C-alpha positions in Angstrom: 165.8 11.1 83.5 168.9 11.7 81.0 169.1 15.5 80.5 169.7 16.6 76.6 171.4 19.7 77.7 171.5 21.3 74.4 167.8 22.0 73.9 167.3 22.7 77.7 169.4 25.3 77.5 167.4 26.3 74.6 164.2 26.1 76.6 166.0 28.1 79.7 167.0 30.9 77.3 163.5 31.6 76.1 162.1 31.6 80.0 159.9 34.1 80.4 160.5 35.4 76.6 157.2 37.2 75.2 157.4 34.0 72.5 155.2 31.0 72.5 157.9 28.0 72.6 157.2 25.2 70.0 158.9 22.2 70.3 158.8 20.5 67.3 160.4 17.1 65.4 159.6 13.6 64.3 158.1 11.5 66.3 159.6 9.4 69.1 162.6 11.6 69.0 162.2 13.0 72.6 159.9 16.0 72.6 157.3 15.4 75.6 161.3 14.3 77.1 162.3 17.6 77.1 159.2 19.2 78.1 159.3 17.2 81.3 163.1 18.2 82.0 161.9 21.7 81.1 158.8 20.8 84.3 162.5 19.5 86.5 164.1 22.3 86.0 161.3 25.2 86.4 160.7 23.3 89.6 164.5 23.1 90.7 164.9 26.9 89.9 161.8 27.4 92.8 158.7 28.2 90.3 155.4 26.7 93.0 154.2 23.9 91.6 150.6 25.5 91.1 152.4 27.9 88.9 153.2 25.2 86.2 150.1 23.7 84.3 151.2 20.5 82.6 149.0 18.9 79.9 149.9 16.0 78.0 146.9 16.2 75.5 146.8 12.7 74.2 146.6 10.9 78.0 142.9 9.5 78.3 142.5 12.0 81.4 142.3 14.8 79.1 139.9 12.7 76.4 136.9 15.1 77.9 138.4 18.1 75.7 136.8 17.8 72.4 137.9 21.6 71.0 139.6 24.7 72.2 137.2 26.4 73.9 136.9 23.2 76.2 140.7 23.5 76.5 140.8 27.2 77.3 138.1 27.3 79.9 140.2 24.4 81.3 143.7 26.4 81.2 141.9 29.6 82.6 140.6 27.5 85.8 143.7 26.7 86.5 145.7 29.7 86.4 146.4 30.8 89.9 145.9 34.2 91.7 149.4 35.2 91.7 153.0 34.3 90.3 154.4 34.0 86.9 152.4 31.0 85.1 154.0 28.6 83.2 151.7 26.7 80.6 153.5 23.0 79.2 151.3 21.5 76.4 152.2 18.5 75.2 151.0 17.0 72.0 148.6 20.2 71.3 147.7 18.8 67.7 145.1 16.6 69.6 142.9 19.8 70.3 141.2 20.7 66.8 141.5 24.5 66.6 143.7 24.7 69.5 146.0 27.6 67.6 142.8 30.0 68.4 143.1 29.5 72.4 146.8 29.7 72.3 146.2 33.0 70.6 144.0 34.1 73.2 146.0 33.4 75.9 149.4 34.4 74.8 147.3 38.1 73.9 145.9 37.9 77.4 149.8 37.7 78.7 147.9 35.2 81.2 151.6 32.7 80.9 154.4 31.7 79.3 153.3 29.5 76.6 155.3 26.2 75.7 153.9 23.5 73.1 155.2 20.4 71.7 153.8 18.5 68.6 154.8 16.4 65.7 151.7 16.5 63.2 152.4 18.0 59.9 149.3 20.5 60.4 151.0 21.6 63.3 152.6 25.1 61.7 150.6 25.3 58.7 150.4 28.4 56.4 146.9 29.0 58.4 148.3 29.2 61.8 151.7 30.4 61.2 149.7 33.5 59.9 147.7 33.4 63.2 150.7 33.4 65.4 153.0 35.3 63.4 155.8 36.8 65.0 154.9 35.5 68.5 156.6 32.0 68.2 160.0 30.7 68.3 160.5 26.5 67.3 162.7 24.6 68.9 163.6 21.5 66.6 164.8 18.2 68.5 166.6 15.6 66.3 167.3 12.0 67.5 170.3 11.7 69.6 173.4 12.7 68.6 176.3 10.1 69.5 177.9 11.5 72.5 173.6 11.5 73.7 173.7 8.0 72.8 176.5 7.2 74.4 175.1 8.4 78.0 171.9 6.5 77.1 173.9 3.1 76.7 175.5 3.7 80.1 172.3 4.2 81.5 170.8 1.3 80.4 174.2 -0.6 81.7 173.5 0.9 84.9 170.1 0.1 85.3 171.1 -3.8 84.4 173.4 -3.4 87.1 176.3 -4.8 84.8 179.9 -3.7 85.6 180.5 -1.5 83.0 183.8 0.3 81.9 183.6 3.7 84.0 186.1 5.6 81.5 182.4 5.7 79.3 181.9 8.6 81.3 184.8 10.8 79.6 184.0 8.9 76.2 187.1 8.6 75.3 190.3 7.1 77.1 192.4 4.4 76.5 192.4 1.6 74.0 189.5 -0.6 75.4 187.5 2.4 75.6 188.4 3.2 71.9 187.2 -0.5 71.7 183.5 0.2 72.4 183.5 3.4 71.1 184.0 1.5 67.4 181.0 -1.0 68.8 179.2 1.6 69.1 179.3 3.9 66.8 178.5 0.8 64.8 175.3 0.0 66.5 174.8 3.9 66.2 174.7 3.7 62.4 172.9 0.8 62.2 170.1 1.3 64.3 170.0 5.0 64.7 169.5 7.6 67.5 166.3 7.3 68.8 165.9 7.6 72.8 164.4 4.2 72.8 167.2 2.6 70.8 169.7 1.9 73.4 167.6 0.5 76.0 166.4 -2.4 73.3 167.8 -5.6 73.3 170.5 -5.0 70.3 168.7 -7.5 67.9 168.0 -6.5 64.8 164.2 -8.1 64.3 163.4 -6.5 67.8 164.9 -2.8 66.7 163.3 -3.2 63.3 160.1 -3.8 65.0 160.1 -0.6 66.9 161.5 1.2 64.4 158.5 0.1 62.0 156.1 1.4 64.2 157.9 4.6 64.4 157.6 5.0 60.8 154.1 3.6 60.1 152.8 6.0 63.2 154.5 9.5 61.5 152.9 8.2 57.8 149.6 6.9 58.7 148.7 9.4 62.3 150.7 12.9 60.7 150.7 12.4 57.4 147.4 9.9 56.0 144.8 11.1 58.6 145.5 14.7 58.4 145.4 14.9 55.0 142.7 12.7 53.7 145.3 11.0 51.6 144.5 7.4 50.7 147.2 6.0 48.5 149.7 4.6 51.3 151.5 2.3 48.6 152.5 5.3 46.9 153.8 7.9 49.2 155.6 4.4 50.8 157.1 4.0 47.5 158.4 7.7 47.2 159.5 7.7 51.2 161.5 4.7 49.9 163.3 6.2 46.6 164.2 9.0 48.9 165.6 7.1 51.7 168.0 4.8 48.6 168.8 8.2 47.0 170.6 10.1 49.9 172.9 12.2 48.7 171.7 12.7 45.4 170.0 15.7 43.5 166.4 15.1 43.7 163.0 17.2 43.0 159.2 16.3 43.0 159.9 17.0 39.2 162.8 14.4 39.3 160.6 11.6 41.5 157.9 11.9 39.4 159.3 11.5 36.6 161.1 8.2 37.8 158.1 6.7 39.0 155.9 7.5 36.0 158.0 5.9 34.0 157.3 3.0 35.6 153.6 3.0 36.6 152.0 5.8 34.4 150.1 6.5 37.3 148.3 9.9 38.6 149.5 8.9 42.3 152.7 10.1 40.9 151.6 13.1 39.0 154.1 16.3 40.2 151.5 17.9 41.9 151.1 14.9 44.0 154.6 14.4 44.6 155.4 17.6 45.7 152.6 17.3 48.5 153.9 14.0 49.4 157.3 16.1 50.3 156.2 19.1 51.5 154.2 16.9 54.5 157.3 14.8 54.7 159.3 17.7 55.3 156.7 18.9 57.7 156.3 16.0 59.6 160.7 16.0 60.0 161.2 13.1 58.4 163.2 14.4 55.7 165.4 17.6 56.0 166.2 19.5 52.3 169.8 20.2 52.0 170.3 23.1 49.3 173.2 23.6 46.8 175.4 26.6 47.2 177.7 27.4 44.4 181.1 28.7 46.4 182.2 29.8 43.0 179.3 32.4 42.3 178.0 32.6 45.9 174.7 32.1 45.6 172.1 29.4 46.2 170.6 27.2 43.6 167.4 26.5 44.9 166.5 23.9 42.0 169.4 21.1 43.1 168.4 20.0 46.2 168.9 16.8 48.4 167.1 15.3 51.5 168.1 13.3 54.2 166.5 11.2 56.4 165.8 12.3 60.6 167.4 8.6 61.6 169.8 5.9 60.0 167.3 3.1 62.0 164.4 4.4 60.2 166.5 4.8 56.8 168.1 1.0 57.6 164.7 -0.4 58.1 163.3 1.2 54.7 166.0 -0.3 53.0 165.7 -3.8 54.7 169.7 -3.0 56.2 170.8 -3.3 52.6 173.1 -0.1 52.6 174.4 0.1 56.3 177.8 0.2 55.6 177.8 3.1 52.8 178.9 6.7 52.7 175.1 7.4 52.7 174.7 6.6 56.5 177.5 8.8 57.2 176.3 11.8 55.3 173.3 11.3 57.3 174.8 11.4 60.7 177.2 14.3 60.0 174.6 16.5 58.4 172.4 16.2 61.2 175.7 16.7 63.8 176.5 20.0 61.8 172.6 21.0 62.4 173.1 20.3 66.4 176.0 22.5 66.1 174.2 25.3 64.8 175.5 25.6 61.0 173.6 26.4 58.4 174.3 23.2 56.1 174.6 22.9 52.3 176.1 20.5 49.9 178.5 22.9 47.7 179.6 23.8 44.3 183.0 24.8 43.3 183.1 24.9 39.3 183.0 21.1 38.1 183.3 19.8 41.9 181.1 18.6 44.8 181.7 19.1 48.3 179.1 16.8 50.4 179.2 19.5 53.4 179.3 23.4 52.8 178.3 24.1 56.3 177.9 28.0 57.7 178.1 29.4 61.3 178.8 32.9 62.0 182.6 33.3 60.9 183.2 30.3 60.5 183.1 28.5 57.1 183.7 24.9 56.7 184.3 22.3 53.5 183.5 18.7 54.3 183.9 15.5 52.4 182.8 12.1 53.4 184.6 8.9 53.0 183.8 5.5 54.2 187.2 4.1 53.8 190.4 6.5 52.6 191.5 2.5 51.3 189.2 3.6 48.5 191.5 5.2 46.4 189.0 6.2 43.3 186.7 7.5 45.7 188.5 9.6 48.0 191.2 11.0 45.3 187.9 12.3 43.9 187.0 13.9 46.8 190.3 15.6 48.0 190.6 17.0 44.5 187.6 18.4 44.6 188.6 20.0 48.1 191.6 20.8 47.3 190.0 23.2 44.1 188.2 25.2 47.1 190.3 28.4 48.0 192.0 27.8 51.4 189.9 30.6 52.8 187.9 27.8 53.8 188.6 25.2 56.6 188.5 22.0 54.7 188.1 18.4 56.1 187.7 14.5 55.1 186.0 12.7 57.5 186.2 9.0 57.2 185.3 6.1 59.3 189.8 5.5 59.7 191.7 6.8 62.1 195.2 7.4 60.2 196.2 8.9 56.9 199.7 8.7 56.1 199.7 11.0 53.4 199.9 14.8 54.4 197.8 17.4 52.4 198.4 21.2 52.4 195.0 22.6 53.5 192.7 19.1 54.1 192.7 18.0 57.7 191.3 14.5 58.2 189.7 13.4 61.1 187.9 10.1 61.8 183.7 9.8 62.5 184.0 9.2 65.8 186.2 11.7 66.9 184.5 14.0 65.1 181.1 13.3 66.8 183.2 13.3 70.6 184.7 15.9 69.8 182.9 19.5 71.3 183.0 22.1 68.5 185.6 24.6 69.3 187.8 21.4 69.7 186.9 20.3 66.3 187.5 23.8 64.8 191.5 23.8 66.1 192.4 20.3 64.8 
């Protein structure tokens, strides 16, 4: 099993802390695997297996548990007489009223509690109120590019094919560079869900898998649990938002767009706002607010949305947009989130900045360019970036490796190098 160290470290940091640890993220992004890795960590650190209560609640083994009372009684019966107990519950949303049992177990102090779930109802306002101040959320994203390469290596080793051993160091020589170029094209095209590197890298095979993931999210996480019956309206909205990555959107803008075409109550503002809320809770779309660098203020009505996985996005758009900057923006956005940044899109007067990222004292401005040879596009991005004061670190991230002209206060970095460098290396460029 490949260790996703960043998430494992977060769980370890909260071990034995008096909070409920909730692991969330879109379906098939690896939440159950993270829980399994943490169980292995507990065992390797000397915890007695009897002191680890691990239950995957979507398994048939637990079909007889139909409500929170039964779950509570089963867990209480499993708690050992001595030693600390670690309670690991996977897909907790399968049990109606689960939060009542968890709240009681937490109040009794009988176990260190860890939960996973992908349901959009997992942290509804009612549940959040009940567990208020008692939980932390660890959001699991699809694979980073570095993780993706490790998964690719694992697949090659499983197949017992000869593979470039230098892959372990991620970057090494020209041959390795060519491998990376191929890998990043596949990463952009098919996305970073953990199963993707293990599938045959054929479009039809990958599409079948990604469509299954997408449909399970729509049906299981949104429609079934909210009683929404207009699946076509929902899917139209999802596709529209995915195709407008990097553009300012709001429920009002989306509603007006569809009402002008269909004149249907399914696209009324209230309905669209509900759909967007549910899509965010299911971790399909992540909102990016605007920050005015000149006024040093957030502009809450000017939001952009990024879909959690480029493979899902490309599948929705029939792979018509794989080489465009929208996918590059998506990849950089989520990489910044993985590195602990709070990410906005920025404004400075009339100038627009693709990403304004903040972490502690560090503030960086980033523009994305697919190809620096497309002069009109990137020159405007550079001009906007140069307008921003030099107290901010400023970058252009592009698919190109080289750019001959030196521009004061602006640093150029190609996408693979950005993704493969640790953040401290990125900071020192």
